[in-house]
NUKE-63529 format. One record per residue (C-alpha): z, x, y negated; residue in three letters. Coordinates in Angstrom, 1 decimal, padded with zeros to 4 digits. Layout:
residues N
<r <Z,X,Y>,ALA> ...
This chain:
residues 279
<r <-017.2,046.4,032.7>,MET> <r <-016.0,046.7,029.1>,SER> <r <-019.2,044.9,027.9>,GLU> <r <-018.5,042.0,030.2>,ALA> <r <-015.0,041.8,028.9>,SER> <r <-016.2,041.8,025.4>,THR> <r <-018.6,039.0,026.1>,ASP> <r <-015.8,036.9,027.8>,THR> <r <-013.4,037.5,024.9>,ASP> <r <-015.9,036.4,022.3>,GLY> <r <-016.1,032.7,023.2>,PRO> <r <-012.3,032.7,024.1>,ALA> <r <-011.5,034.0,020.6>,GLN> <r <-013.8,031.4,019.0>,ASP> <r <-012.1,028.7,020.9>,ASP> <r <-008.6,029.9,019.7>,ARG> <r <-009.8,030.1,016.2>,THR> <r <-011.2,026.6,016.2>,LEU> <r <-008.0,025.3,017.9>,ALA> <r <-005.9,026.9,015.2>,ALA> <r <-008.1,025.5,012.4>,GLU> <r <-008.0,022.1,014.0>,LEU> <r <-004.2,022.2,014.1>,GLU> <r <-004.1,023.2,010.4>,VAL> <r <-006.4,020.2,009.6>,LEU> <r <-004.1,017.9,011.6>,ARG> <r <-001.1,019.1,009.9>,GLU> <r <-002.7,018.6,006.5>,GLU> <r <-003.8,015.2,007.5>,ASN> <r <-000.3,014.3,008.4>,ARG> <r <001.0,015.7,005.1>,ARG> <r <-001.4,013.6,003.1>,LEU> <r <-000.4,010.4,005.1>,ARG> <r <003.2,011.1,004.3>,ARG> <r <002.4,011.6,000.6>,GLU> <r <000.3,008.4,000.5>,TYR> <r <003.1,006.5,002.3>,SER> <r <005.6,007.7,-000.3>,ARG> <r <003.4,006.8,-003.2>,ALA> <r <002.6,003.3,-001.8>,ARG> <r <006.4,002.8,-001.1>,GLN> <r <007.2,003.7,-004.7>,ALA> <r <004.7,001.1,-005.9>,GLU> <r <006.3,-001.6,-003.6>,TYR> <r <009.8,-000.7,-004.8>,THR> <r <008.7,-000.8,-008.4>,GLN> <r <007.1,-004.2,-008.0>,MET> <r <010.2,-005.6,-006.0>,ALA> <r <012.4,-004.4,-008.9>,ALA> <r <010.2,-006.1,-011.4>,ILE> <r <010.4,-009.4,-009.3>,LEU> <r <014.1,-009.0,-008.8>,ALA> <r <014.5,-008.5,-012.7>,GLY> <r <012.6,-011.7,-013.3>,LEU> <r <014.8,-013.5,-010.8>,GLY> <r <017.9,-012.3,-012.6>,VAL> <r <016.3,-013.3,-016.0>,VAL> <r <015.7,-016.8,-014.5>,GLY> <r <019.4,-017.2,-013.6>,PHE> <r <020.6,-015.9,-016.9>,LEU> <r <018.1,-018.2,-018.7>,GLY> <r <019.6,-021.1,-016.8>,GLY> <r <022.9,-020.4,-018.3>,VAL> <r <021.5,-019.9,-021.8>,VAL> <r <019.2,-022.9,-021.8>,TYR> <r <021.1,-025.8,-020.0>,PRO> <r <018.3,-028.2,-020.7>,SER> <r <015.8,-026.1,-018.6>,ALA> <r <018.4,-025.1,-016.0>,GLN> <r <016.6,-026.6,-012.9>,THR> <r <013.4,-024.8,-013.7>,VAL> <r <015.0,-021.5,-014.6>,LEU> <r <017.3,-021.4,-011.5>,PHE> <r <014.2,-022.1,-009.3>,ALA> <r <012.4,-019.3,-011.0>,PHE> <r <015.3,-017.1,-010.4>,GLY> <r <015.6,-017.9,-006.7>,GLY> <r <011.9,-017.4,-006.4>,THR> <r <011.9,-014.0,-008.0>,GLY> <r <014.8,-012.8,-005.8>,VAL> <r <013.1,-014.1,-002.6>,PHE> <r <009.7,-012.5,-003.4>,LEU> <r <011.5,-009.2,-004.3>,ALA> <r <013.3,-009.2,-000.9>,SER> <r <010.0,-010.0,000.9>,LEU> <r <008.0,-007.3,-001.0>,LEU> <r <010.7,-004.6,-000.7>,TYR> <r <010.8,-004.9,003.2>,PHE> <r <007.0,-004.7,003.6>,LEU> <r <006.3,-001.1,004.5>,THR> <r <003.1,000.7,003.4>,PRO> <r <002.1,001.5,007.0>,GLU> <r <001.6,-002.1,007.8>,ARG> <r <-001.6,-004.0,007.0>,PHE> <r <-000.8,-006.4,004.3>,VAL> <r <-003.6,-009.2,003.9>,PRO> <r <-005.1,-009.8,000.6>,ALA> <r <-004.0,-013.4,000.9>,THR> <r <-000.3,-012.4,001.0>,LEU> <r <-000.6,-010.7,-002.4>,GLY> <r <-002.5,-013.7,-003.7>,ALA> <r <000.2,-016.1,-002.4>,ASP> <r <003.0,-013.9,-003.9>,ILE> <r <001.2,-013.9,-007.3>,TYR> <r <000.5,-017.7,-007.1>,ALA> <r <004.1,-018.5,-006.6>,THR> <r <005.4,-016.2,-009.3>,LEU> <r <002.6,-017.5,-011.8>,SER> <r <003.7,-021.1,-011.0>,GLN> <r <007.3,-020.3,-011.8>,SER> <r <006.3,-018.5,-015.0>,GLU> <r <004.1,-021.6,-016.0>,ALA> <r <007.0,-023.9,-015.4>,GLU> <r <009.3,-021.8,-017.6>,ILE> <r <006.7,-021.9,-020.4>,VAL> <r <006.2,-025.6,-020.1>,ALA> <r <010.0,-026.3,-019.7>,GLY> <r <010.7,-024.5,-022.9>,LEU> <r <007.8,-026.1,-024.8>,GLY> <r <006.1,-022.9,-025.6>,LEU> <r <002.5,-022.5,-026.7>,THR> <r <-000.6,-021.5,-024.8>,ASP> <r <-000.9,-018.3,-026.8>,THR> <r <-000.8,-015.1,-024.7>,ARG> <r <-000.2,-011.7,-026.5>,VAL> <r <000.3,-008.4,-024.7>,TYR> <r <002.6,-006.2,-026.8>,VAL> <r <003.7,-002.6,-026.6>,PRO> <r <007.5,-002.1,-026.6>,THR> <r <009.9,000.6,-027.7>,ASP> <r <010.4,001.7,-024.1>,ASP> <r <006.7,002.6,-023.6>,ASP> <r <006.1,-000.5,-021.4>,SER> <r <003.8,-003.5,-022.1>,VAL> <r <005.0,-007.1,-021.8>,ARG> <r <003.4,-010.6,-022.2>,LEU> <r <004.8,-012.4,-025.2>,PHE> <r <004.5,-016.3,-025.2>,VAL> <r <005.5,-017.6,-028.7>,PRO> <r <007.3,-020.8,-029.3>,GLN> <r <005.3,-021.8,-032.3>,ARG> <r <001.5,-021.9,-033.1>,ALA> <r <002.2,-020.2,-036.4>,ASP> <r <004.0,-017.3,-034.7>,TYR> <r <004.8,-013.9,-035.9>,ARG> <r <005.3,-010.9,-033.5>,LEU> <r <008.8,-009.7,-033.2>,PRO> <r <009.4,-006.0,-033.8>,ASP> <r <009.4,-003.6,-030.9>,GLU> <r <013.1,-003.5,-030.5>,THR> <r <013.0,-007.3,-029.5>,HIS> <r <009.8,-007.2,-027.5>,ARG> <r <011.7,-006.1,-024.3>,GLY> <r <014.0,-009.0,-024.5>,ASP> <r <013.2,-011.7,-021.8>,PRO> <r <014.2,-014.5,-024.3>,PHE> <r <013.3,-013.6,-027.9>,VAL> <r <015.7,-015.4,-030.1>,VAL> <r <015.7,-013.7,-033.6>,THR> <r <016.8,-015.1,-037.0>,GLU> <r <013.1,-015.7,-037.9>,GLU> <r <012.0,-018.9,-036.0>,PRO> <r <008.3,-017.8,-036.1>,ALA> <r <009.2,-014.8,-033.9>,GLU> <r <010.9,-016.7,-031.1>,ARG> <r <009.5,-017.0,-027.6>,GLY> <r <009.7,-015.4,-024.2>,ILE> <r <008.4,-012.1,-022.7>,THR> <r <007.4,-011.3,-019.1>,PHE> <r <006.7,-007.8,-017.6>,PRO> <r <003.0,-007.5,-017.5>,ALA> <r <001.6,-007.4,-013.9>,THR> <r <-001.1,-005.1,-015.2>,GLY> <r <001.4,-002.4,-016.2>,ASP> <r <002.0,-000.8,-012.7>,PRO> <r <-001.8,-001.3,-011.9>,LEU> <r <-002.5,000.7,-015.0>,TYR> <r <-000.2,003.5,-014.0>,GLU> <r <-001.8,003.6,-010.6>,THR> <r <-005.3,003.7,-012.4>,TYR> <r <-004.3,006.6,-014.7>,THR> <r <-003.1,008.5,-011.6>,ASP> <r <-006.7,008.9,-010.4>,VAL> <r <-008.7,008.4,-013.6>,SER> <r <-009.4,010.2,-016.9>,THR> <r <-008.4,007.9,-019.7>,THR> <r <-008.1,010.1,-022.8>,GLY> <r <-010.6,010.9,-025.5>,GLY> <r <-012.9,008.0,-025.0>,ALA> <r <-014.0,005.3,-027.4>,GLY> <r <-013.0,001.6,-026.8>,ILE> <r <-016.4,000.8,-025.2>,GLU> <r <-016.1,003.5,-022.6>,THR> <r <-012.4,002.5,-022.1>,THR> <r <-013.3,-001.1,-021.3>,VAL> <r <-016.1,-000.1,-019.0>,GLU> <r <-013.8,002.2,-017.1>,ARG> <r <-011.2,-000.6,-016.9>,LEU> <r <-013.9,-002.9,-015.6>,ALA> <r <-015.1,-000.4,-013.0>,ASP> <r <-011.5,000.0,-011.8>,ALA> <r <-011.2,-003.7,-011.3>,LEU> <r <-014.4,-003.8,-009.2>,LEU> <r <-014.2,-000.4,-007.3>,GLU> <r <-010.6,000.9,-007.3>,GLN> <r <-008.6,-002.3,-007.0>,PHE> <r <-011.4,-004.6,-005.6>,GLU> <r <-009.9,-007.6,-007.4>,LEU> <r <-013.3,-009.0,-008.5>,VAL> <r <-016.9,-009.2,-007.0>,ASP> <r <-018.7,-008.7,-010.3>,THR> <r <-017.8,-007.9,-013.9>,VAL> <r <-019.9,-007.7,-017.1>,GLU> <r <-018.6,-006.2,-020.4>,THR> <r <-019.3,-006.8,-024.0>,ASP> <r <-017.4,-004.8,-026.7>,VAL> <r <-017.4,-005.1,-030.5>,ALA> <r <-014.9,-004.0,-033.2>,GLU> <r <-011.5,-005.6,-032.4>,GLY> <r <-012.9,-007.5,-029.4>,ARG> <r <-013.8,-007.1,-025.7>,ALA> <r <-015.1,-009.7,-023.4>,SER> <r <-015.4,-009.6,-019.7>,LEU> <r <-017.5,-012.0,-017.5>,GLY> <r <-015.9,-012.2,-014.1>,VAL> <r <-016.9,-013.7,-010.7>,THR> <r <-015.2,-013.7,-007.3>,GLY> <r <-011.5,-013.1,-008.5>,SER> <r <-009.4,-012.0,-005.4>,LEU> <r <-006.3,-013.7,-006.8>,TYR> <r <-008.0,-017.0,-007.8>,GLY> <r <-008.1,-018.6,-011.2>,ARG> <r <-007.9,-016.3,-014.2>,LEU> <r <-006.5,-018.8,-016.5>,ASP> <r <-003.0,-018.7,-014.9>,ARG> <r <-000.1,-016.9,-016.6>,VAL> <r <-000.3,-013.0,-016.5>,ASP> <r <-003.2,-012.9,-013.9>,HIS> <r <-003.6,-009.4,-012.6>,PRO> <r <-007.2,-009.1,-013.7>,VAL> <r <-006.5,-010.3,-017.3>,VAL> <r <-003.2,-008.4,-017.5>,SER> <r <-004.7,-005.0,-016.3>,PHE> <r <-007.5,-005.3,-019.0>,LEU> <r <-005.0,-006.2,-021.7>,ALA> <r <-002.6,-003.6,-020.8>,VAL> <r <-005.4,-000.9,-020.7>,GLY> <r <-006.5,-001.9,-024.2>,ILE> <r <-002.9,-001.9,-025.6>,VAL> <r <-002.4,001.6,-024.2>,ARG> <r <-005.6,002.8,-025.7>,ASP> <r <-005.4,001.0,-029.1>,ARG> <r <-001.5,001.0,-029.4>,ASP> <r <-001.9,-002.6,-030.8>,ARG> <r <-001.0,-006.0,-029.6>,PRO> <r <-003.7,-007.7,-027.7>,VAL> <r <-004.3,-011.5,-027.7>,THR> <r <-006.1,-012.8,-024.6>,VAL> <r <-008.0,-016.0,-024.0>,ALA> <r <-009.8,-017.2,-020.8>,VAL> <r <-012.6,-019.7,-020.7>,GLU> <r <-014.9,-021.1,-018.0>,THR> <r <-018.4,-020.9,-019.3>,PRO> <r <-021.0,-023.6,-018.4>,ASP> <r <-023.3,-021.3,-016.7>,ASN> <r <-024.1,-019.8,-013.3>,ASP> <r <-023.8,-016.1,-014.3>,ARG> <r <-020.0,-015.8,-014.5>,VAL> <r <-017.1,-017.9,-013.4>,GLU> <r <-014.6,-016.8,-016.1>,TYR> <r <-014.9,-015.2,-019.6>,LEU> <r <-012.0,-013.2,-020.5>,VAL> <r <-011.7,-012.3,-024.3>,THR> <r <-009.3,-009.8,-025.7>,CYS> <r <-008.8,-009.3,-029.5>,THR> <r <-006.7,-006.9,-031.5>,TRP> <r <-006.1,-006.0,-035.1>,PRO> <r <-008.8,-003.6,-036.6>,ALA> <r <-007.7,-000.1,-037.3>,GLU> 
């Protein structure tokens, strides 16, 4: 009788143990989903804040530069609208890649119109600032000189030295880089390894490109890119270009000048070249 009872209790005990373990796993899964949701919401909020800030800068710029008021006010309205749109998109919802591409295209067009409206150059320099962020500096003159770090955070850089004047934008690659460093080891590597890791992140982590090739030398890094998710890489502060430049700025702690070309070959669609002062 006791033997039969023992035989019966064995499978029942196993079932209860499995049920308890399953419930623990379910609870852990729910906890991980909540953590992921909070992390994604923080990223959405951060990007919305950046867009709202750009919108405010546009409105202020319209007051400071009456000659470009129409363009700047349009930019301000676009920034605030996109910030509102992005803020109310919750991480639990599926967000098509085309939506992100459309948001970037609108923002990039607004930035390009500001650059053209103010008569700025085609030079693009990603610079470290005194608040530990990276911004895109577009100089007013071809014979420009970088402003010091205290002025690099100013949207409109108007110093006593004309060669330092221009405009700065928050780099789209900055929040991407923060996400990248959350899951990657970045310290203690040479520049060649750093660039390879950044390229791998573009391909595997963010899936922003289909293929990427790297070529690194002293003071220079080039990436051959095909299949950009966000379209043409030669637009203002493209996420692929911006992420690469921000990563190098962070690694080298030096300004990085970027140039984008469309090579006449079938291997790559765009060639992104980053240069920085030698150590």
